[in-house]
N, C-alpha and C positions, 0 to 999 in steps of 0.2 A: 524812732518809728520804724516798724518792720515793713518790708516790701509786701504789699497786698496784691493778691490776684483779683482782678476786676470781676464783677458778677458775670456769670456765663451768659445770662439772658437779659440783663438790664437794658441793653441797647439794641436788642433784637425784637422782632415781631413775635407775637405769641405762638404763631404756627411754627416758627423756627425753633423756639424754645422747646416745643414738644418733640421735635426731631432730635435736638441735642440731648434731651433727657431720656430718650427711648431705651438706651442700653443701661443707664444707671438706675433708672426708676423701676423698670420692669412692671409697669402698671398692669394690674390684672383685669379690672373692670371698672369703668367710670360710673359714677352715680348719675341718675337722671334728674329731671326737674329743674326749676329755676333756683339759682343760688343767690341769696341776698348777701351782699358783702358785709363783713363785720367792721363796724366803725369804732373809733375811740369812744364815742358816746355809749355804744353798746357794751364795750369792755368796762366802762366806768359805772354802768348801771345795767347789768345783764338781765335778760328775761329770766323769770323764776325757774323755768324748765331747763335752761341751758347751764353748762359747766364750761366756761370759756378759757380757763387758765388753771394753773397749778392748784391754788386754794379757792377757786371759783371767782374771787374778787381780788382787786389789787391791794386791798387792805390786809390780806393774808388770813382772813377769818376761818376758812374751811367750813363755811356755814351756808346752808340752803334754806330759803323760806318755805319750801314745799312741806305741806302738812297732811297730804292724803294718807300717808302712813304715819300713825300716831301711837300713843301708848296703849290705846284700847284695842287696836287691830294688828299691831306689829307681830303678834304671835301667829297670824295667818300667812305670813310671808312664804312664798314658794319660789323655787328656782324656775326661771322661764327660759334661760339659755346659758350655755357656757362655751368657752372656746380655748383651746390650747394656745399658749404664747410661744414665741420664738426662743429656742435654746441653742447653745448654752449661753450663760451670762446671768448677771444679777438682775432680778426682776423687781424693780422699785418704781414702776411706771404709774403715772396718773392719767386716766382717760380724760380726754377733752370731748365734750358733747355739744354739738350745735345742729339745730334743725333736723333732729332725728338721725344724725350720723355720729358715731363714736370713733374718735381718732385715738389710736393707742400707740404710744412709744414702747417699742420692744428693745431688749439689749442689742448691741451691735448696729445701731442706727437702722433698724427695721421699723417702719411705720406702717400701720394698717388703718384703713377706713372700713368700718363695720356698721351694718344696719343696726341701729340701737334697739330696734324692736325684735328682730328675728335672730340677730347674731351672724347673718350672712356677710361674707367678705365682699366689699365693693372694690377696693384696690389695695395694693401693697407696694411699698417702696423699699428696696434693699440697697443701701449704699455700699459701693465698692471701696475697700480700704487697702492701703499699702501693706504688704506682708509683714513688715517689721514694726508697725505702728505701736502695738501693745508691748513690744520689747522695750520701747523708750518710756513707757508710762507705767503706772501701777497695774500689774496683772489683775484681772477681775474688775477693778474700778474702771478701767478704760472702756469696758463694754456697757457700763450703766447708763441708762437714759431715763431720767425721772419725769420729764414733762415737756410739753410742746406749747407753742403760742399760736394764735390765729389772728389774722388781720386782713381785712378786705376778703380776697379769695385765696389767701395764702396760709398754709401750715408751715410754721417756721421753727427751726431747731438748730442746736449746735451739735457738731459731729465729733466722733472719735478722732478723726484726723485734723481737728482744730480749724474747722470752717464753721461759719454760720450759713444756713441755706434755707431756701423756701421752695415748697411744693405747691402745685395747683391743688386746692382742696377738692376739686371735682374729679381729678384724674390721677393724682399722685405723680404727675410729671414735674421734673425739676425746672424751676423758673429762674432762679439765680443762686449763686453761691459766692462767698467771699472768704478768703483765708484770713484768719485772725492771727495765728502764730504758725511757725514751721516746727512740727513736732520733733524734727531731728536736732534742732538747735535750741528750741525753747519749749520742751515738753510740758504740757499742762492738761490734766484730765478735765474734760468738759462733761461731768457726770450729771449735771442739771441743765435744763434748757432755759430759755429767756422769758421775760415778760414784755409786754408792749406798753410803753409810757409815752403817750401823745405821739403816736406814729413812729416811735423809736424802738428798736429791738435792743433791750438792755440785758446783758448776760455777764455772769462771773464764772470763775473756774478755779480749780486747784492749780498748783504750780509745783512741778517737781524740782528738787534742789538743783539738778543738773541744768535746769532752764534758767537759773539765776533770777535776779529781781525783775527783769523785763518780761518774764513769763507770768508775773503776778499782776494781771490787769483785769479791770472791768471795762467793757466796751459798749458802745451804742452804735447801731447801724440804722440806716433808713430802711423802714420795713418794706417799702415798695421796690427799692432797687438793690439793697444790700450795701450801699456805699457807707464806709465808715465815717461816723460823725465825730466821735471822740473816744479816747481811751484814758483810763485813770489807773496809774500804777499804785499799788497798795504799800510799796516800800519807798521811802523818800531817798533821793539821791543827794550827794553833797551839794549844799547851797539851797536845798528845798526845805520848807517847814517840816520839822520832825527829824531832820538829819542828826541833830545833836543828841537824840534819844538812843542812838545806837552805840554810844561809847567809843567812837572812833573805828568801829568795824568797817573794813573796806566795803565799798558798795557791792562788789561782785560776790561777797560772802554773806550778803543779807538775803536770805532765801525762804521761800515757802510760806508766804503770807497769802493764803488762798481765800477765794470767795466762792466756795463750791456748792452753796445752796441758792435758792431763788429769792430775788429781791421783793420788796413791797414798794408801793408808789402812792403818794398823796398828790392827786391832780391839782387840788386847790393851792397847795404850797409848792407844787412842781418839784418835789423832792423824792428821790429814790433812796430807800433804806436797805442797806446790805451789810452782812456781818462777815468777819474775817476769822482766819484760823491761826494756829500756833506757828512759830518759826521752826526751821530745821537747822541744827538740832534744837530740841526744846529747852534743855537746861541752859539758863542764861549766863552761867559762869564761863561758858565757852564763847559768849557773844558780847564781850565788852563789860560784863559785870551784871550781877543780879539786881542792882538798884536802878538800872536803865529801863525805860518803858518800851523800847523797841517798837515804836509806832510803825504801821497801824495794826499790829497783830491783836487778835482777840478783842476787836472793837466793833461798835456800830458806826458806820459811815453814812451820813446824810449828804447825798450828792445832788447838785443842780442838774436836773434831767436834760437841760439844753447844752450844758458845757462839760459836765463831769467834775466840776469844781467841788471840793469838800467844803460844804457849808458849815457843818459841825461834826465832831466825832466824840464818842465816849468810849473809854477803854474799860472793859468789864473785868479784866484779869491780866496781870503780868504772868504769863503761863509758862510753867516749867515742866508740865506733865502731859501735854497733848490734850488739853480740855478746851477744844475749839468752841468758838461762838459764832457760827455762820447760819444759825437756824432761823425759822420764820419769825418775822416781826409783825405783831398785831397792832393795827392802827385803829384806835378806839377813841370816841368822844365820850367822856364819862365824868361824873363827880369823882373827886380824889379825896378820899377819907380813910387813909390807912389806919388800921386798928393796931394800936401799940401792943395789944396782947398777943398778936401773931406776926406783926411786921417788925423785923429787927432794926431796920435802918430807915429813918424818916427825915426828910428835909424840914428843918425847924421853921422855915419861912412859910410853909403851907398854911393857908387860912382855913377856917372851919367849914366854909361853904364853897370851896373852889371847884370849878368845872374846867377841865383841860382837854386839849387834843393831845392824847398820849400815844406813845409807842410802848407796848407792854408785851409780856409773855416770858418764856424761858429761852433766851437766845443761845445758851451754851450748855456744855456738858455738866457744869456744876450743879444744875437744877435750881439755881437761884433765879427768882422772878425779879426782873428789873422793870420799873416804870419811869419813863423819861418824858419830858415835854417834847413832842416831836417837831415843833417849830424851832426850838432853841437848843435842845439836847440837855436842858437842865435836869439834874437828878431830882426825882420826887420821892420814890421809896423803893426798897428792895427787901426781899425775905428769902430764906432758904426753904427747901421742901424736904427732899430726901437727905440722908446723912451726908455731910460734907465736912472736910477738915482742911481745905486749902485756903479758904478766905477767913481771916480772923476778924475783920471788921470793915465797915464802909462809913466814911465821914458823911453824915447826912447833909451838912452844909455845902460841901464841895463835890460829893459823889466819889471822892478818891477811895480806891479799894486797897486794903492792906492784906498781903498774903501771910499765911501762917509760917513764921520763920523755921519752925521745926520740920516743915514739909518741903522747904526750898533746898534744892541740891546745891552743894558747894564744892564737890570734888568727885573724881572718878571712883567708881566702886561703891558709892553711897546708896543705901536702900531706904525707901520710905513706903508707907502704905498711904496711897492717895485715894480719897473718897470724894466724889464718885470716881469710878474707874475710867479707863482710857476709852471705853465705848459709851460713856455717860451712865448714869444720870439721864439726861435728855440727850437724844442724838437726832439723826436726820428724820426719824419718825415724827410726823407733824402732829401738833395739837390743834385744837379748834376753839373758836370763841362763838358764843351765842348771844345776840342782842336781846333775846327773849329773857335770859336770866342774868345778863351782864357778867357772865362767868366764862373763864377759860378752862379748857379740859386738856390735860397734858398726859401723854404716855411716858412713863418713867421706868427706870431699872434700879433696883437696890444692889448696886455693885461697887466694888473697890478694885484697885489694882496694886499689887506689890511691884514696885519699880526700882530698878538698879541702873545707875549711869554706867555706860560703856566707855571704853578707852579709845574709841576710833572715830568719834565725832559723827557717827551716823552711817559709816560705810556698810555696816552690817544691819543697821536699823535706821529707818527714815528719821527718827527723832532722837537717836543717841541714847535710848533707854531700853533695857530689857524688861519685859512685863510678864506678870502672872495674874490672871483674873481670879477673883473670889467674891462671894457674897459679902455685903456689908455686915459688920459685926452685929450679931443679934438677929439678923434677917433670915427667915426661912423661905419667904416668897421673893422671887426675883423681880416680877413685874408689878406695876401699879398704875392706876389712873387717878390723877388728882384733879379735883374741881376747885378752882380758886376764884374768889370774887375780884373782878377788875377794879371795883370801887374801893373796897376795904382791905383787900389782900388776905382776908380770912379764908380758911379751908372750909369749903361747903361740904365736901365729902371726899373720901378716898376709897378705892377698891383695890385690894392687893390680890395677886394671883401668882401661881408658881411659874408660869411661862412668861417670857418677856412681852411687854405691851408694845403694840404697833400703832400705826397712824389712825387718827380719828376724824370724824366728820359730824357736825351738829346740824340739826334740822328744826324747822318750824313746828314739827309735830311733837316736840318735847323729847327728842331722842338724840343719843350719841352713839353712832355706829363705829365699831372698831374691832380689830382682830388681835391675835397673839401669835407667838412663835410656835405654838403647838397646833395651829390650824383652826382654832375656834374663832368664829366671826359672830359678834354679839350686837344686840341693841340694848343700850342702857337708858334708864330714866334719867333725864338731864338734871332733875332736882334731887334725886336720892342715890343714884348709882346702881339701883336695883337692876339685875339682868332680867329683861322682859322677853328676850328671844335669843336663841343660840343655835348654831349649826357647826358641825365639824367639816371643814373643807379639805382636811387631810394634810396640807402643807402650810408652812408659815404664811400668814397673811401680810406679805411684804410690800404689796402695792398700796397706793394711797386711795382709800375708798371715796366714792363720789355718789351723788344721787341726782337724777334728772327726770324730766317728764316728756312724754311724747303722746299726742292725742288724748290728753287728759289723764294719762296713767303714769304714776310715779314708779321709778325703778331705782334700785340700789345696787352698786357694783363693788365687788371685792376682787382683788388680784392676789394670787399666791406665787411664791417662788422662794429662792434661797440666796445666800451670799452675804458677805460682809459681817457686821456685828451680829446678825441673826444667827449665823452659823457659829461664830466664835463664842457667843454667850451660851450656846446650847451645851457647852461643856460643864456649865454650872447646874444644869438640870438633866443629868444623863438618863433618868428614867423616862423622859419624854422623847419619843422617837417618831416625829412626823415624817411623812414622805417628802419628796423634793420636786413636786410637779409645779410647772409654771402655767397657770390658767387664769382666765377671767370667769367670774360667776356673777350672773345678773338675776336679781330677785324682784318680785312684785307681788301685790295682793292678787288673789284669785279673780 
């Protein structure tokens, strides 16, 4: 257990907290009016007009029931306000919208409260960081801030310097902060923020190899005080379940099983669902042998929200190529009728009329859709989407995944073409699910990577592999949006495009909003994929789009910026030359 700094304000009066926060928060202007505290009940069943977390709801859907903007009138959308975002840094932020105020996470732990109707700044918080913090972490990644959480009167986030902290939503003043890790000894990028699961702040993080296995933790904190309630390491120690899967590798050499995206939560089952990343180095011949599972990398973990105990796990891939599986988990109640014509791997025990509580979606870079029973982790079905050559098969009865032996590294200097590539397939850009159509909509990339194992076990490379990106064989278009039935697994439609596809949001108006790496922001028909409206925002649409309503008027938000795989994949489409502006754009009907 690490030594934790107690919350700054947990034991102080509110007025004292405001004084403590004055230099760190630099509040610009407080919002007026009566603030209604956000409860767990509100988070589990939010008002239609609010967007209270990363994917709006704890089930990870990225869906809004708002339908004022629909297929018939979406062509009339107009820009109503825009605002520049903090630079430099990667802009992958998700606006959180509550009661007419938009809370925006900017790079470098800058958080802004903005009037959601006018775009006027209400307050701004700028966190102070040690000068050397990004030297210990991944440059660029350390500045990323994808999402916030809200609970009662608090805006809660994780920070570059490895704290979890809470601001007063009305003023931007610091209320409490708790150290999770010491970045000097256990560096771990906190590029995504938390969710609130029954009053607990649950967050994951990446973990640098220099941080060792104790940097690879999921944590829960009391949302009111910041007190740590539990932490779950994703790498087993000697004597713990899963230790035997590391082939005798010393504990201190078990590194980099991160949880760097945002969890989902089922309140009825009291389970938190979170995905994990590859090891460092990635090729397993360096880590006790290719036949070992190296738990719990590239897995889904279902955790008891009260204790952090692993209730069940499912490993999606024994990963030799940095094909992480930490992305959004969609929690859906649906009939389960996989179509053998399109679904490659099916559990033979499935009956003809089964209805299940499932966890589905594309959790990893391979682009494979996995559907599991979310109460037990039982494998139900899986299917590929874009070109992939790393999985040769999945046993339908057990869910055990077999890797393609021709693509598995066995020695230094070996080269393979891995499809999808190191940036996915599917990556951090989030898909969406619509209960209107029982369909998931996924942003994909038709890419592969030529990989060669290095001889220095990662000192020149985080994963011990040298990479060169290329389009998938036979592909001319890099980006794609796939619409896949959550019930049958069949492809409803696909839409390919030259530019990389970015995050999506689905709405009750029959629309799927999303952008691309060339700055185009579009509304698609959720049943056909037809483009119904489009605008050029100039820069990659790198933020997570949302929609909200204030005073009976529906708004749609798109954020632009640069960085990460958006910039790296741009080398595959050199004729596309977007600008690099970080901005928010908000649209509504006239």
